[in-house]
C-alpha positions in Angstrom: 115.1 124.7 78.1 118.2 123.6 80.0 118.0 122.2 83.6 118.5 125.0 86.1 117.9 125.7 89.8 114.7 127.6 90.5 114.9 130.9 92.4 114.1 130.6 96.1 111.0 132.9 95.7 109.6 130.6 93.0 110.3 127.5 95.1 108.4 129.0 98.1 105.4 129.9 95.8 105.3 126.3 94.5 105.4 125.0 98.1 102.7 127.4 99.0 100.5 125.7 96.5 100.4 122.6 98.7 100.4 124.4 102.1 98.2 127.5 101.4 95.2 126.5 99.3 92.9 129.3 100.6 92.7 131.8 103.5 91.6 129.0 105.8 94.8 127.1 105.1 96.9 130.0 106.1 94.8 130.6 109.3 95.2 126.9 110.2 99.0 127.0 110.0 99.3 130.3 111.9 96.9 129.3 114.7 98.6 125.9 115.1 101.9 127.7 115.4 100.3 129.8 118.2 99.1 126.7 120.0 102.5 125.1 119.7 103.9 128.3 121.3 101.8 127.7 124.4 99.2 130.4 123.7 96.1 130.4 125.9 94.4 133.2 123.9 94.2 133.4 120.1 92.5 136.2 118.1 91.8 135.8 114.4 90.9 138.9 112.4 89.9 138.8 108.7 88.9 141.2 106.0 87.0 140.2 102.9 87.1 136.5 104.0 90.8 136.6 104.5 91.8 137.7 101.0 92.5 141.3 102.0 93.8 140.6 105.6 94.6 137.8 107.9 95.8 138.8 111.4 96.5 136.2 114.1 97.4 137.6 117.6 98.4 135.3 120.4 99.9 135.4 123.9 102.4 132.5 123.4 106.1 132.3 124.0 107.1 134.7 121.3 110.2 134.8 119.0 113.5 136.4 119.7 114.9 139.1 117.4 117.7 137.0 116.0 115.3 134.2 115.1 112.6 136.2 113.2 114.4 136.0 109.9 115.2 132.3 110.5 111.5 131.7 111.1 110.7 132.8 107.6 113.4 130.5 106.1 112.4 127.2 104.5 112.6 124.2 106.7 113.6 126.1 109.8 111.8 125.0 112.9 112.2 124.7 116.7 110.2 121.5 117.0 112.4 118.8 115.6 116.2 118.4 115.1 116.6 114.7 114.1 114.8 111.8 112.5 114.0 110.5 116.0 112.3 113.8 116.8 110.2 113.5 113.6 109.1 110.0 114.4 107.9 111.1 117.9 106.6 114.6 117.0 103.8 115.7 119.2 103.4 119.3 118.1 100.9 120.5 115.5 103.6 121.9 113.1 107.1 120.6 112.5 107.9 121.0 108.7 109.1 124.6 108.8 107.2 125.4 105.7 104.1 127.4 106.8 105.6 130.9 107.5 107.8 131.1 104.3 105.0 129.7 102.2 102.5 132.2 103.4 105.1 135.1 103.3 105.9 134.2 99.6 102.3 134.8 98.4 101.3 137.8 100.6 102.5 141.1 102.1 103.6 139.6 105.4 104.5 141.1 108.8 105.4 139.3 112.0 105.7 141.2 115.3 106.8 139.2 118.4 108.1 139.6 121.9 109.4 137.1 124.3 108.2 137.3 127.9 111.6 138.2 129.2 112.5 140.7 126.4 112.5 144.5 126.9 110.9 145.2 123.6 109.2 143.6 120.6 110.6 143.3 117.1 108.9 143.5 113.7 109.9 141.9 110.4 108.3 142.6 107.1 108.4 140.3 104.0 106.8 141.3 100.7 106.3 138.4 98.4 109.3 136.6 99.9 111.6 139.6 100.0 112.8 140.0 103.6 113.4 143.3 105.3 115.3 144.0 108.5 113.9 143.6 112.1 112.7 146.9 113.5 111.8 147.7 117.2 108.0 147.7 117.9 105.5 148.0 120.7 103.8 144.7 121.5 102.8 142.7 124.6 104.5 139.2 125.1 103.4 137.0 122.3 103.2 137.2 118.5 101.0 138.9 115.9 101.2 137.8 112.3 99.6 139.7 109.4 99.2 138.4 105.8 97.7 141.1 103.5 96.6 140.7 99.9 96.9 136.9 99.9 98.0 135.6 96.4 98.5 139.1 95.2 101.6 137.9 93.2 99.9 134.7 92.0 96.9 136.0 90.0 95.8 132.6 88.9 95.5 131.3 92.4 93.7 134.5 93.6 91.1 134.1 90.8 90.2 130.6 92.2 89.2 132.0 95.6 85.5 131.7 96.3 83.1 134.4 97.4 83.9 136.3 100.6 81.2 134.5 102.5 82.4 131.1 101.4 86.0 131.7 102.4 85.0 133.1 105.7 82.8 130.0 106.3 85.8 127.8 105.8 87.8 129.8 108.4 84.9 129.6 110.8 84.7 125.8 110.4 88.4 125.6 111.0 88.2 127.6 114.2 85.3 125.5 115.4 87.4 122.3 115.0 90.4 123.9 116.8 88.1 125.2 119.6 86.9 121.6 120.1 90.4 120.2 120.2 91.7 122.8 122.6 88.9 123.7 125.0 91.4 125.2 127.4 92.2 128.0 124.9 90.2 131.2 124.3 89.5 131.8 120.6 88.0 135.0 119.1 87.0 135.4 115.4 86.4 138.9 113.9 85.4 139.7 110.3 85.5 143.1 108.7 85.9 144.8 112.1 83.1 142.9 113.9 83.4 140.1 116.5 81.6 137.1 115.0 82.4 134.2 117.3 84.1 133.9 120.7 85.0 130.7 122.5 85.7 131.1 126.2 88.2 128.7 127.8 86.7 125.7 129.7 88.1 124.9 133.1 85.3 122.8 134.6 83.0 120.1 133.4 80.0 122.6 133.2 82.1 125.0 131.2 83.3 122.2 128.9 79.7 121.2 128.2 78.7 124.8 127.7 81.5 125.2 125.1 80.5 122.0 123.4 76.9 123.2 123.1 78.1 126.6 121.8 80.1 125.0 119.1 77.9 122.1 118.0 74.4 123.3 119.1 72.8 123.4 122.5 71.2 120.0 122.0 74.4 118.1 121.3 75.6 117.4 124.9 72.2 116.0 125.9 71.9 113.9 122.7 75.3 112.3 122.9 77.2 109.7 125.0 80.5 110.4 126.7 83.1 107.7 126.6 86.6 107.2 127.8 88.2 103.8 127.1 91.8 102.6 127.0 93.3 99.4 125.6 96.4 98.1 123.8 98.1 101.5 124.3 95.2 103.5 122.8 92.8 105.8 124.6 89.6 107.0 123.0 87.6 109.7 124.7 84.9 112.2 123.6 81.3 112.3 122.6 79.3 110.2 120.2 75.9 111.4 119.1 72.9 109.1 119.7 71.6 107.4 116.6 68.3 109.1 117.0 70.1 112.5 116.8 71.8 111.6 113.5 72.1 114.4 110.9 71.2 114.6 107.2 74.8 115.5 106.4 78.2 114.7 107.8 78.9 118.2 109.1 79.6 117.4 112.7 82.2 114.7 112.6 85.4 115.6 114.4 88.1 113.0 114.9 91.5 113.9 116.5 94.7 111.9 116.7 96.8 113.3 119.5 94.7 116.5 119.3 95.2 116.8 115.5 92.1 116.8 113.3 92.5 114.1 110.7 90.6 112.5 107.9 91.5 108.8 107.6 89.9 105.9 105.8 90.6 103.4 108.5 88.9 105.6 111.1 85.9 106.4 108.9 85.4 102.7 108.2 85.5 101.7 111.8 83.1 104.4 112.9 80.7 103.6 110.0 80.7 100.0 111.0 80.0 100.8 114.7 76.9 102.7 113.7 75.8 100.3 111.0 73.2 98.5 113.2 71.5 101.6 114.7 71.6 104.3 112.0 68.8 105.2 109.7 69.6 105.0 106.0 71.0 108.2 104.6 71.7 109.7 108.1 75.1 110.6 109.5 76.3 110.4 113.1 77.7 113.4 115.0 80.8 112.9 117.1 83.8 114.6 118.7 86.4 111.9 119.4 90.0 112.0 120.6 92.4 109.1 120.0 95.6 109.3 122.0 98.5 107.0 121.3 102.3 107.0 121.3 103.4 109.4 118.6 105.8 106.8 117.3 102.8 104.6 116.4 101.4 107.1 113.9 103.1 108.9 111.0 101.8 112.5 110.6 104.3 113.4 107.9 102.2 112.2 105.0 101.1 115.4 103.4 102.1 119.1 103.9 98.6 119.9 105.2 99.1 117.3 107.9 95.4 116.3 107.7 96.3 112.7 106.8 98.0 110.2 109.0 99.3 106.6 108.6 98.9 104.2 111.5 101.6 101.6 112.1 99.1 99.2 113.6 96.2 100.0 111.2 94.2 96.8 112.0 94.6 97.2 115.7 93.4 100.8 115.6 90.4 99.8 113.5 89.4 97.0 115.9 89.9 99.2 119.0 87.7 102.0 117.5 85.0 99.7 116.3 84.8 97.7 119.5 84.8 100.7 121.8 82.1 102.5 119.9 80.1 99.4 119.3 80.0 98.8 123.1 79.1 102.4 123.8 76.2 102.4 121.3 75.0 99.0 122.6 74.1 100.9 125.8 71.6 103.1 124.0 68.8 101.0 125.4 65.5 102.2 126.8 66.8 101.3 130.3 69.3 104.2 130.1 66.5 106.6 130.8 67.1 108.3 134.1 64.0 108.6 136.3 63.3 109.7 139.8 61.3 107.4 142.2 57.7 107.4 141.2 55.1 106.9 144.0 53.0 103.9 143.3 49.4 104.2 144.5 48.4 101.9 147.4 46.8 98.7 146.3 48.3 98.9 142.8 49.7 95.4 143.0 46.1 94.1 143.0 45.2 95.9 139.8 41.8 94.8 138.3 41.6 92.9 135.0 42.2 95.1 131.9 39.3 95.5 129.6 39.6 96.3 125.9 37.3 99.0 124.5 35.8 98.7 121.0 37.8 101.6 119.8 41.0 99.6 120.0 42.3 101.3 123.2 43.4 99.2 126.1 41.6 100.8 129.0 43.7 102.4 131.6 44.3 100.7 134.9 46.1 101.7 138.1 49.8 101.6 137.8 51.3 98.4 139.2 54.0 95.8 139.0 51.8 92.8 138.8 52.7 91.8 135.2 52.8 88.5 133.3 54.7 87.1 130.4 53.9 87.7 126.7 54.6 85.0 124.2 54.1 86.1 120.6 54.0 83.9 117.5 57.6 83.4 116.5 57.4 79.9 115.0 58.6 81.2 111.6 61.8 82.7 112.9 62.6 79.9 115.3 62.2 77.4 112.5 64.5 79.3 110.3 67.0 79.7 113.1 67.0 76.0 113.8 67.4 75.1 110.2 70.4 77.4 109.8 72.3 76.9 113.1 70.7 74.0 114.9 68.7 74.6 118.1 69.7 77.9 119.8 71.6 77.5 122.9 69.3 79.7 124.8 66.0 78.2 125.9 64.1 81.4 125.3 62.3 82.0 122.1 63.9 84.9 120.2 60.7 86.9 120.0 59.4 86.2 123.5 58.9 88.8 126.2 59.7 87.7 129.8 59.4 89.7 133.0 59.9 88.7 136.6 57.2 89.8 138.9 58.4 92.8 141.0 57.4 94.3 144.3 54.9 97.1 143.9 56.7 99.2 146.5 60.0 99.3 144.5 61.1 102.2 142.4 59.5 102.3 139.0 61.5 101.0 136.0 62.9 103.6 133.5 60.1 103.3 131.0 57.5 103.2 133.8 54.2 101.4 133.5 51.8 101.0 130.6 48.6 103.0 130.6 47.0 102.2 127.2 47.4 101.2 123.6 46.8 103.9 121.0 45.5 103.1 117.4 46.9 99.6 117.8 50.4 100.9 117.1 51.6 102.9 120.1 51.9 102.0 123.8 51.4 104.9 126.2 53.3 104.6 129.5 53.9 106.8 132.5 57.3 107.1 134.2 58.8 109.6 136.7 59.6 112.1 133.9 56.3 112.2 132.1 54.6 110.3 129.2 56.5 107.6 127.2 55.2 106.7 123.8 56.5 103.4 122.3 56.2 102.1 118.7 55.4 98.5 119.7 56.4 96.9 116.4 59.7 98.8 116.1 60.5 97.9 119.8 59.7 94.3 119.4 61.6 94.1 116.2 64.8 95.2 117.9 64.3 92.8 120.8 63.7 89.9 118.4 66.7 90.9 116.3 69.1 91.1 119.2 68.0 87.7 120.4 68.5 86.2 117.0 72.0 87.6 116.8 72.9 86.3 120.2 71.6 82.9 119.3 73.6 82.8 116.1 76.7 84.2 117.7 76.7 81.4 120.2 76.7 78.9 117.4 79.4 80.6 115.4 79.5 80.8 111.6 79.1 77.4 110.0 80.7 76.6 106.7 78.7 75.0 103.9 80.8 73.0 101.4 79.9 73.7 97.7 79.0 70.7 95.6 80.8 72.3 92.7 83.8 74.6 93.8 83.6 78.1 92.3 86.6 79.5 90.3 87.4 83.2 90.7 89.7 85.2 88.4 91.4 87.9 90.4 94.5 90.1 90.4 97.8 88.7 91.8 97.4 91.1 94.7 93.9 89.8 95.6 95.1 86.2 95.3 98.0 87.0 97.6 95.6 88.6 100.1 93.3 85.6 100.1 96.3 83.3 100.8 97.6 85.6 103.5 94.2 85.9 105.3 93.2 82.3 104.9 92.7 81.9 108.6 90.5 85.0 108.8 88.4 83.8 105.8 88.0 80.4 107.5 86.6 82.1 110.7 84.0 83.7 108.4 82.9 80.4 106.9 84.9 80.6 103.7 87.3 78.0 102.4 89.3 79.7 99.6 92.4 78.2 98.0 94.9 79.8 95.6 94.9 77.7 92.5 97.1 79.9 90.3 98.9 83.3 90.2 95.5 85.0 89.4 93.1 82.3 90.3 91.2 81.3 93.5 88.9 78.4 94.2 86.0 78.8 96.6 85.2 75.5 98.3 82.9 76.5 101.1 80.8 79.6 102.0 78.9 80.7 105.2 75.9 78.5 105.5 73.7 81.4 106.5 74.4 83.2 103.2 73.7 80.4 100.8 71.3 82.5 98.7 73.5 85.6 98.3 75.8 86.4 95.4 78.7 84.3 96.6 81.2 85.5 94.0 80.7 89.2 94.8 80.6 88.6 98.5 84.0 86.7 98.4 85.5 89.5 96.3 84.2 92.2 98.7 85.5 90.3 101.7 89.0 90.0 100.2 88.9 93.7 99.3 88.1 94.6 102.9 90.9 92.4 104.2 93.3 94.1 101.8 92.2 97.7 102.8 91.5 97.3 106.5 93.0 94.0 107.7 89.5 92.8 108.6 85.9 92.7 107.3 82.4 92.6 108.5 80.8 91.8 105.1 79.6 88.4 106.3 78.2 89.9 109.5 76.4 92.6 107.6 74.8 90.1 105.2 73.9 87.9 108.2 72.4 90.8 110.1 70.3 91.9 107.1 68.8 88.4 106.9 68.2 88.2 110.7 66.7 91.7 110.5 64.1 90.5 107.9 63.3 87.5 110.1 62.9 89.7 113.2 60.6 92.1 111.3 58.3 89.3 110.1 58.2 87.7 113.5 57.4 90.9 115.5 54.1 92.0 116.8 52.1 93.8 114.0 50.0 96.9 114.1 46.5 96.6 115.3 47.5 93.6 117.5 45.7 94.3 120.8 47.9 93.8 123.8 46.9 93.4 127.4 48.3 95.7 130.0 50.5 92.9 131.2 51.8 92.3 127.7 52.6 96.0 127.2 54.5 96.1 130.5 56.4 93.0 129.5 57.5 94.7 126.3 58.6 97.7 128.2 60.7 95.6 130.6 62.3 93.7 127.7 63.2 97.0 126.0 65.0 98.1 129.2 67.0 94.8 129.1 67.9 94.8 125.4 70.9 96.5 123.9 70.3 99.2 121.3 66.5 99.1 122.0 66.3 102.9 121.5 66.3 102.2 117.8 64.7 99.6 115.6 66.8 97.6 113.1 66.5 100.4 110.5 67.6 103.1 112.9 64.2 104.6 113.6 63.5 105.5 117.2 61.4 103.0 119.2 60.2 105.4 121.8 60.0 109.1 122.7 59.5 110.9 126.0 57.2 113.9 126.6 58.4 115.2 130.0 56.1 117.1 132.4 57.6 120.4 131.3 56.7 119.7 127.7 53.2 118.7 128.7 52.8 121.8 130.7 53.8 124.0 127.7 51.2 122.2 125.5 48.4 123.3 127.9 49.9 126.7 128.8 50.2 125.7 132.4 52.2 128.0 134.7 51.7 131.0 132.5 
């Protein structure tokens, strides 16, 4: 067959294959156009999951009569006019492909009216064949209808899923857009019935209400709000508490300049930030907004515009990781809010605590007269000294310490210990109700954080190898090792390039002497190539310190005095991430007074 130009209709249908994969893809492009037009209300109506009908109605700026046909032409847009505009684009759409692509694979109608126009105009397009604009009745704004999607591309139509599945994709899409633009009202109807409605949010209470309506009523109370800026970046939004992690990654929304994206650098940074607090196999929930100068991110990577390319990839990664890591570090037991709790008179002179044969520590009046608990941590201290030398802090990593406080002062967040249950749990009373603490899990986190702090103070020491290790790698890997020699040295590695595809490892991190050095070095180099940094060494180190902390922590059936239990509670309040143990399990739960009342049917 000779080389020939393809007909415009066929070109549009080929382009539609990238832009319009399914009904949800068409809805995405049309709703984003409405938002770019300044709409504050967007209505989406579907029939048969969008295969029979997609109708998008908005109250945006509208399109003039003489621009309707142009809007359905390939690469026609009002959003950019030069390369400089493209590099700084801030709108959701800009390629000028969506409308002609959708119109080429459907029976397409667009009706629009500008606010200052006397009448609306309607233009029909059947499979890419344009008609003439006709007068119509329509309020200011635009309505787009796409009927019989893929009717002229039978192969593509056969690949559509069941009606319920396709509708589910559209609902997920609207949910993501509703989170990105909480100032806009969205309505979703299916087969003539209103299914979902998102009212606009104009106050903090309304915003939290909409967040709960979209992600579940428990999300606002089980998440942390953050708003941090640095190096020209701003990160705001909500990150779910580790204890509220989910079995699947179905509530992860990350926006770059209000555009929902999927990016490896972002995913890697978020995963690392949660690494120390998340239970194995669980996934965090989050709604995060990254704002930066549009010139620092390339959104013109794929027609679907769901992928981006950062110009400062390493800087973005470090900013995201450090911001989230600091936020999650605040998930300590001390973050519990409590009202002042009245301390009974004479509580400071509490009588000695007796231990009953059943293993319960007998209850005593609440008070602040507490001592210091020193548990057996010789094993971990010895290991720490052997690896790093004597820790710079004079405290033993596993020790509890608590200053004596005034009995008339407000109670601490976790309150005061009442008893020990089954040799495993500590029962305490605070202003909210009953606090139940897993004493081993709590002490494990405290010991772990102190071990990390001691090691961080000493830095990562390099251990020279008696016999240098030879590594055979690709030229790209060898070049990366040479380029990142300084970063490798900071991690305790000394790696020289000994040939085009050869590396020589002369020193490794002293802490990780027993691990698979060859694989660790290759993994570290791979991370540096992909993300510009790595936390492999820290992850291996933390795994070792976690094991040490576990072995050194108080065990089940260890009877604690009331003073020892209170000391543990105070140390929990002072320790970062003490809401979870090293494995991501919760260290404490609160049964508030309302929950206790419900258990006993009080107030009914």
